[in-house]
C-alpha positions in Angstrom: -7.2 3.8 12.4 -6.2 3.1 8.9 -9.0 5.4 7.7 -7.5 8.1 10.0 -4.1 7.4 8.5 -5.4 7.8 4.9 -7.2 11.0 5.7 -4.1 12.5 7.2 -2.2 11.3 4.1 -4.7 13.1 1.8 -4.2 16.3 3.9 -0.4 15.9 3.4 -0.9 15.6 -0.3 -3.1 18.6 -0.3 -0.2 20.6 1.2 2.2 19.1 -1.3 -0.1 20.0 -4.2 -0.3 23.6 -2.9 3.4 23.8 -2.3 4.9 21.8 -5.1 2.1 21.6 -7.6 2.8 19.3 -10.6 6.1 20.9 -11.5 9.8 20.0 -11.2 10.1 20.1 -7.4 7.2 17.7 -7.1 8.7 15.2 -9.5 12.1 15.4 -7.6 10.6 14.8 -4.2 8.2 12.0 -5.2 11.1 10.1 -6.9 13.4 10.6 -3.9 10.7 9.5 -1.4 9.8 6.5 -3.6 13.3 5.1 -3.2 13.2 4.1 0.5 9.6 3.0 0.0 10.6 0.8 -2.9 13.2 -1.0 -0.7 10.9 -1.0 2.4 8.3 -3.0 0.5 10.9 -5.5 -0.4 12.7 -5.8 3.0 9.9 -5.1 5.4 6.3 -5.1 4.5 6.7 -7.5 1.7 9.3 -10.2 2.6 9.8 -9.8 6.3 6.2 -9.7 7.5 5.3 -12.7 5.3 8.1 -14.7 6.8 8.0 -13.4 10.4 4.3 -13.6 11.3 3.8 -17.4 10.8 7.0 -18.2 12.7 6.2 -15.8 15.5 2.7 -17.3 15.6 4.2 -20.8 16.1 6.3 -19.4 19.0 3.3 -17.9 20.7 1.3 -21.1 20.3 3.9 -23.6 21.4 6.7 -21.7 23.3 7.1 -19.9 26.6 7.8 -16.2 27.2 11.5 -16.7 27.6 11.9 -18.5 24.2 9.7 -15.8 22.6 11.8 -12.9 23.8 15.1 -14.6 23.0 13.8 -15.1 19.4 12.7 -11.5 19.2 16.0 -10.1 20.5 18.0 -12.0 18.0 15.6 -11.2 15.2 15.7 -7.5 15.9 19.5 -7.5 16.3 20.3 -9.4 13.1 17.5 -7.8 11.0 18.6 -4.3 12.2 22.2 -5.0 11.3 21.2 -6.0 7.7 19.1 -2.8 7.5 22.0 -0.7 8.7 24.4 -2.1 6.0 21.7 -1.6 3.4 21.2 2.0 4.3 24.9 2.8 4.3 25.2 1.2 0.9 22.2 3.0 -0.4 23.5 6.4 0.6 26.8 5.7 -1.1 25.1 4.4 -4.3 22.3 7.0 -4.4 23.4 8.6 -7.8 23.3 5.2 -9.5 20.0 4.3 -7.8 18.4 7.5 -8.9 19.7 6.9 -12.4 18.2 3.5 -12.5 14.9 4.6 -11.1 14.5 7.9 -13.1 17.0 7.7 -15.9 15.2 10.4 -17.8 16.2 12.9 -15.1 19.8 12.7 -16.3 18.8 14.7 -19.3 18.4 17.7 -16.9 21.5 17.9 -14.7 20.1 20.3 -12.1 17.0 18.1 -11.7 19.1 15.0 -11.3 21.5 16.6 -8.8 18.6 17.8 -6.6 17.0 14.3 -6.7 20.3 12.7 -5.5 20.7 15.2 -2.7 17.1 14.7 -1.5 17.3 10.9 -1.8 20.4 10.8 0.4 18.2 12.4 3.1 15.3 10.0 2.6 17.2 6.7 2.2 17.9 6.2 6.0 14.1 6.3 6.5 14.3 2.7 5.3 16.1 1.6 8.5 13.5 3.1 10.8 10.4 2.2 8.8 11.5 -1.4 8.4 11.8 -1.8 12.2 8.4 -0.1 12.5 7.1 -2.8 10.1 8.6 -5.5 12.3 7.1 -3.9 15.4 3.7 -3.8 13.7 3.9 -7.5 12.7 4.7 -8.3 16.4 1.7 -6.3 17.6 -0.6 -7.6 14.9 0.2 -11.2 15.8 -0.7 -10.4 19.4 -4.1 -9.1 18.2 -3.2 -5.4 18.6 -4.0 -3.6 15.4 -4.9 0.0 16.3 -1.4 1.3 17.2 0.4 0.0 14.1 -2.5 1.2 11.9 -2.2 4.7 13.5 1.6 5.0 13.1 1.5 6.3 9.5 -0.4 9.3 10.8 2.9 10.4 12.4 4.6 10.3 9.0 2.0 12.6 7.6 2.2 15.0 10.5 6.0 15.2 10.2 5.8 15.9 6.5 3.1 18.5 6.9 5.3 20.1 9.6 8.3 20.1 7.3 6.3 21.5 4.4 4.9 24.4 6.5 7.9 25.2 8.7 11.1 23.9 7.1 10.5 24.8 3.4 10.6 28.5 4.1 14.1 28.0 5.6 15.5 26.2 2.5 15.9 27.5 -1.1 14.9 24.0 -2.3 11.7 22.6 -1.0 12.6 18.9 -1.7 15.5 19.1 0.7 13.3 20.4 3.5 10.8 17.6 2.9 13.7 15.0 2.9 14.6 16.1 6.4 10.9 15.7 7.3 11.0 12.1 6.0 14.0 11.3 8.2 12.4 12.8 11.3 9.2 10.8 10.6 11.1 7.6 10.7 12.5 8.3 14.2 9.2 9.4 15.5 7.3 6.4 14.2 9.7 3.9 15.6 9.8 5.5 19.1 5.9 5.5 19.1 5.9 1.7 18.9 8.0 1.1 22.1 5.4 1.6 24.8 2.9 -0.8 23.0 5.6 -3.5 22.6 6.5 -3.3 26.3 2.9 -3.4 27.3 2.6 -6.8 25.5 5.7 -8.0 27.4 7.8 -8.3 24.2 11.5 -7.6 24.5 12.9 -5.0 22.1 16.6 -5.3 23.2 18.6 -6.2 20.1 21.2 -8.9 20.3 23.6 -10.2 17.5 25.3 -13.1 19.3 23.5 -16.2 20.5 24.3 -18.1 23.7 23.7 -21.8 24.4 20.2 -21.3 25.7 19.2 -19.6 22.4 19.1 -22.8 20.4 15.3 -22.6 19.8 15.5 -18.9 19.1 18.2 -19.3 16.5 16.2 -22.0 14.8 13.3 -19.5 14.5 15.5 -16.7 13.2 17.0 -19.1 10.6 13.5 -20.2 9.6 12.4 -16.5 9.1 15.4 -15.7 6.9 14.9 -18.9 4.9 11.3 -18.0 4.2 12.4 -14.4 3.4 14.7 -15.5 0.5 11.9 -16.3 -1.9 9.7 -13.6 -0.4 12.4 -11.0 -1.0 12.6 -12.1 -4.6 8.8 -12.0 -4.9 8.6 -8.6 -3.4 11.4 -7.4 -5.6 9.6 -8.7 -8.7 6.3 -7.0 -7.7 8.1 -3.7 -7.0 9.6 -3.8 -10.5 6.1 -2.5 -11.6 6.8 0.7 -9.6 10.3 1.0 -10.9 9.3 0.5 -14.6 6.4 3.0 -14.3 8.7 5.6 -12.6 11.5 5.0 -15.2 9.2 5.4 -18.2 7.4 8.4 -16.7 10.8 10.1 -16.2 11.2 10.3 -19.9 7.8 12.0 -20.4 6.9 15.6 -20.0 7.6 17.3 -16.6 4.6 16.5 -14.4 4.1 12.9 -15.5 5.6 11.5 -12.3 3.4 13.9 -10.3 0.2 13.1 -12.2 0.8 9.4 -11.5 1.6 10.1 -7.9 -1.5 12.2 -7.2 -3.9 9.8 -8.9 -2.2 6.8 -7.2 -2.7 8.5 -3.8 -6.4 8.7 -4.4 -6.5 5.2 -5.7 -4.5 4.0 -2.7 -7.1 5.5 -0.3 -9.6 2.6 -0.6 -6.8 0.1 -1.1 -5.3 1.2 2.2 -8.4 1.8 4.2 -9.9 -1.5 3.2 -7.4 -3.8 1.4 -4.4 -3.4 3.6 -6.5 -3.4 6.8 -8.3 -6.6 5.8 -5.0 -8.3 4.7 -3.3 -7.2 8.0 -6.1 -8.8 10.1 -6.4 -11.9 8.0 -2.8 -13.1 8.0 -2.4 -13.7 11.8 -5.9 -15.2 11.9 -5.1 -17.6 9.0 -1.7 -18.5 10.5 -3.4 -19.4 13.8 -6.1 -21.5 12.1 -3.5 -23.4 10.0 -1.3 -24.0 13.0 -4.3 -25.4 14.8 -5.2 -27.6 11.8 -8.6 -25.9 11.4 -8.6 -26.2 7.6 -12.4 -25.6 7.1 -12.2 -22.4 9.1 -9.1 -21.4 7.1 -11.1 -21.7 3.8 -14.2 -19.9 5.3 -12.0 -17.0 6.4 -10.6 -16.6 2.8 -14.1 -16.9 1.3 -15.3 -14.2 3.8 -12.5 -11.9 2.9 -13.2 -12.3 -0.9 -16.9 -11.4 -0.3 -15.9 -8.2 1.5 -13.6 -7.3 -1.4 -16.4 -7.5 -4.0 -18.9 -5.7 -1.6 -16.6 -2.7 -1.2 -14.4 -2.6 -4.3 -16.9 -2.9 -7.1 -18.8 0.4 -6.1 -15.5 2.0 -5.2 -14.2 1.3 -8.7 -17.4 2.8 -10.3 -17.1 5.9 -8.0 -13.4 6.6 -8.7 -14.0 6.4 -12.5 -17.2 8.5 -12.5 -15.8 11.1 -10.0 -12.2 11.2 -11.2 -12.2 14.9 -12.2 -14.3 16.1 -9.3 -12.1 14.3 -6.8 -8.8 15.5 -8.2 -10.1 19.1 -8.6 -11.5 19.2 -5.0 -8.5 17.8 -3.3 -5.5 19.1 -5.3 -6.6 22.1 -7.6 -5.2 25.1 -5.7 -1.8 26.8 -5.3 0.7 25.6 -7.9 -1.5 22.8 -9.2 -2.6 23.4 -12.7 -5.9 22.8 -14.6 -4.0 20.6 -17.0 -2.7 18.6 -14.0 -6.3 17.9 -12.9 -7.2 16.4 -16.3 -4.0 14.4 -16.6 -4.3 13.0 -13.1 -8.0 12.2 -13.6 -7.1 10.1 -16.7 -4.6 8.0 -14.8 -7.0 7.7 -11.8 -9.6 6.2 -14.1 -7.1 3.7 -15.4 -6.0 2.8 -11.9 -9.6 2.3 -10.8 -9.9 -0.7 -13.1 -7.3 -2.5 -11.0 -8.8 -1.7 -7.6 -10.7 -4.9 -7.1 -7.9 -7.3 -8.2 -5.2 -5.4 -6.2 -7.3 -5.6 -3.0 -8.0 -9.2 -3.9 -4.3 -10.0 -4.0 -3.9 -8.6 -0.5 -6.5 -11.0 0.7 -5.4 -14.1 -1.2 -1.6 -13.8 -0.6 -2.0 -14.4 3.2 -3.6 -17.7 2.2 -0.1 -18.8 1.0 2.0 -17.0 3.7 0.0 -18.4 6.5 1.0 -21.9 5.3 4.7 -20.7 5.0 4.4 -21.0 1.3 6.3 -18.0 0.0 7.4 -19.5 -3.3 4.0 -19.7 -5.2 3.2 -16.0 -4.9 6.7 -15.3 -6.2 6.2 -17.4 -9.3 2.8 -15.8 -9.9 4.3 -12.4 -9.3 6.9 -13.0 -12.0 4.2 -13.7 -14.5 2.3 -10.5 -13.4 5.4 -8.4 -13.8 6.1 -9.8 -17.2 2.5 -8.8 -18.2 3.1 -5.3 -16.7 6.3 -4.8 -18.6 4.8 -5.8 -21.9 1.7 -3.7 -21.4 3.8 -0.7 -20.3 5.8 -0.9 -23.5 2.7 -1.3 -25.6 0.6 1.4 -23.9 3.0 4.2 -22.7 3.6 5.7 -26.2 0.0 6.0 -27.3 -1.5 6.8 -23.8 1.6 8.2 -22.1 1.2 8.2 -18.3 -2.3 6.9 -18.5 -1.0 3.8 -20.3 1.4 3.1 -17.3 -1.6 3.2 -14.9 -3.6 0.9 -17.1 -0.8 -1.6 -17.4 -0.6 -1.8 -13.6 -4.4 -2.6 -13.5 -4.1 -5.3 -16.2 -1.1 -6.9 -14.4 -3.1 -6.9 -11.1 -5.9 -8.8 -12.8 -3.5 -11.5 -13.9 -2.0 -11.7 -10.5 -5.3 -12.1 -8.6 -6.6 -14.6 -11.1 -3.6 -16.9 -10.8 -3.5 -16.7 -7.0 -7.2 -17.6 -6.8 -6.7 -20.6 -9.2 -3.7 -21.8 -7.2 -5.5 -21.7 -3.9 -8.5 -23.6 -5.5 -6.1 -26.2 -7.0 -4.4 -26.7 -3.6 -7.8 -27.4 -2.0 -7.3 -24.7 0.7 -10.0 -22.5 -0.7 -13.6 -23.7 -1.2 -16.1 -20.9 -2.1 -19.4 -21.0 -0.3 -22.9 -20.8 -1.7 -24.5 -17.8 -3.0 -21.7 -16.2 -5.0 -23.5 -15.6 -8.3 -26.5 -14.0 -6.5 -24.1 -11.8 -4.5 -22.2 -10.6 -7.5 -25.5 -9.8 -9.4 -26.8 -7.7 -6.6 -23.5 -5.9 -6.1 -23.1 -5.1 -9.8 -26.7 -3.9 -10.1 -26.4 -1.6 -7.1 -23.1 -0.3 -8.3 -24.4 0.6 -11.7 -27.4 2.4 -10.2 -25.1 4.3 -7.8 -22.8 5.2 -10.7 -25.7 6.6 -12.8 -26.7 8.8 -9.9 -23.1 10.1 -9.4 -22.7 10.7 -13.1 -25.9 12.8 -13.2 -25.0 14.7 -10.1 -21.4 15.3 -11.0 -22.0 17.5 -14.0 -19.4 18.8 -16.5 -15.7 18.6 -15.8 -15.1 22.3 -16.4 -17.8 23.2 -13.9 -15.6 21.9 -11.1 -12.6 24.0 -12.1 -14.6 27.2 -12.1 -16.0 26.8 -8.6 -14.6 27.9 -5.3 -12.9 25.4 -3.0 -15.7 25.4 -0.3 -18.3 24.7 -3.1 -16.2 21.8 -4.4 -15.7 20.3 -0.9 -19.4 20.6 0.0 -20.6 19.1 -3.3 -18.1 16.2 -3.4 -19.0 15.4 0.2 -22.6 15.4 -0.7 -22.0 13.1 -3.7 -20.1 10.6 -1.7 -22.8 10.5 1.0 -25.5 10.1 -1.7 -23.5 7.4 -3.4 -23.1 5.4 -0.2 -26.7 5.7 0.7 -27.9 4.7 -2.8 -25.6 1.7 -3.0 -26.6 0.2 0.3 -30.3 1.1 -0.1 -30.4 -0.8 -3.4 -28.6 -3.7 -1.8 -31.2 -3.7 1.0 -34.1 -3.7 -1.5 -32.5 -6.6 -3.4 -32.5 -8.6 -0.1 -28.8 -8.4 0.8 -28.1 -8.0 4.5 -24.6 -6.7 5.2 -24.9 -7.9 8.8 -24.2 -11.4 7.5 -20.7 -10.3 6.4 -19.8 -9.3 9.9 -20.7 -12.7 11.1 -18.4 -14.4 8.5 -21.4 -16.4 7.3 -21.5 -15.1 3.7 -24.9 -14.2 2.2 -28.0 -15.4 3.9 
């Protein structure tokens, strides 16, 4: 379902590239849409899920249905009230938020004004998508992953609908797309309700507690206590996004868009594999830790790390080698320029270096959250952000937008390395046998695959000169060939992927 979501996201971005290109309107909308997503990752997916899932898991393991639903009702009511106040404040403070996120836009008053008006439409999306994230956490803890993973498809459908039907009605395309974002929030939240009811989970919000709610109140308080360091940690990690956007706003028009389009391609494997794996692992680790199964806890983390290397090493090579072909095939039409292809390909190559560590972070962080340890990832995140800031300032002048992407990758390496070291030091992660052999086979197969893709890809200019159908057929063929070559070489080297499904590592 995550794969379906990412494919629909790519279709959405194809429509954006055709409609907005890499010009002013694209920069405006991408900044305006980044604002609610910036806060969402702090309040919902980042902090709330990390604090909520372990506590909800304890309730499901040790409490009855009445206590569970009382806890959920109070949690929804109080969290929803905080979100409502946050959205009201955000709409009022939008000019200052835009100025802080994209200060460079103030040099062009019309661009700044359009961004503010668009952001006022997109900011309330935070309320709906944060409650969607809570619903997803509830369903994931119950072992239901398909519906939450499919929900982002509705966002993409709504934005495609807005792009194709609403933009002709408005003189300014970002305004029409902002309305589409708001509509998507309502649709996504409504989509969750039937699945929550099917699990017998109450979705009736309550603010006030009664005498029988003592256990529920304790759970709610525990969630908010765990959220405090997690909010700080998520805020720190999102500073990377803020800094990149802020610096890009001072660069030539198109820089924000080039980073956006390359990031969207980079996020495809991160979302399909990294987020999906992290989503599945957190409830499983929380359950194992609650049961005291520490050996199984360690084996699950080790299993997740093996999958990261198996998938992300070849994906890194493929993104770097096929950067121009991918960007040209997906985005080069309509208002998207040839210069935009080359600029986006440069930042995609820089982002690809950070693919493995970024996905590794999504596997390792649940190893802390499942133990209700939200402080250590925060401390490590502070170090990673400091590295990102320094590298951004060092690299953005000589490498422009590509330097910002490279700084993100370098910071991710530091983050993943420190998380791994901390889990090892705490004794909760013991790597199994066969790691060096596994890495050798993966690297060899990836290099062989990369050589085949480089030979088959041809010159960059060749892709720009060809028709869209030709590009689509050729890139699809290269992807299939790359996958076949990679796994065939692994098979010849004696690696059986079946062992990964069984969580037994390498046989």
